[in-house]
C-alpha angles and dihedrals in degrees: 000000000000094000093053093047092047090052091051093051092046089054090050092050091050092051093048092049092049092050090237094129138022122240126229121246121240128204137169109229091180142352088274102041140078119191123196120185126188134174119219126197092233139085119267099255097062090045090049091049089053089059097039107039116077091207089060101034092060089061097061116015121083146073124310123258133037102341137130130207105234099173126037114165117160134168103184102199135094106292091013120131136218131204124185128179128185127188111216126211093270093050090258114143125224113200130195124180133171150162127230114234094179135010120184104171124241096003113051146002127187123193146165110234133194121193120205108320099338114147097204118058126218118238106230127193119187116189125184122198126178128208125169093347094308123109127214115206115201116192117189116187116192117195132192097249142016088244091057090047092050092048091053092048091069095069110010103086096045091045092050092047090056091048091047090051088057089047091051089055092049093048091053092054 
């Protein structure tokens, strides 16, 4: 798995250095939260659909490297659940599951999310705002402890930038 992930991050670094893509911005609103903001050159509705439609989300969200989403179940409504599974290049599975607490299409979704076998979920808020045909996605992830937040910091921004690169390509097509 490491070789595939390394290749994905190398590609990302090359694209940032060449100016081909824009990076997201990361901030720490509190000791428990990570915020990642990214602007897309697309109206809000197609960006919303990319987050809400399981047929679209499986094309862009997921870890870097040689992996394939094998399960993508998503019921994007209040009380609805989602379940995503990827098989990595060494046959290791990565599992994400969640439950929507609030869905205000096409503006906001709030969910509890568990990754792999984590006991404590993160509390995720995704907000979409549009200005002049461009959409800003703001993702705020709140974790149970500062230690959990700091552990997630190590990989979250790079992982989201790779996913957002895939989303950019989808939105252009």
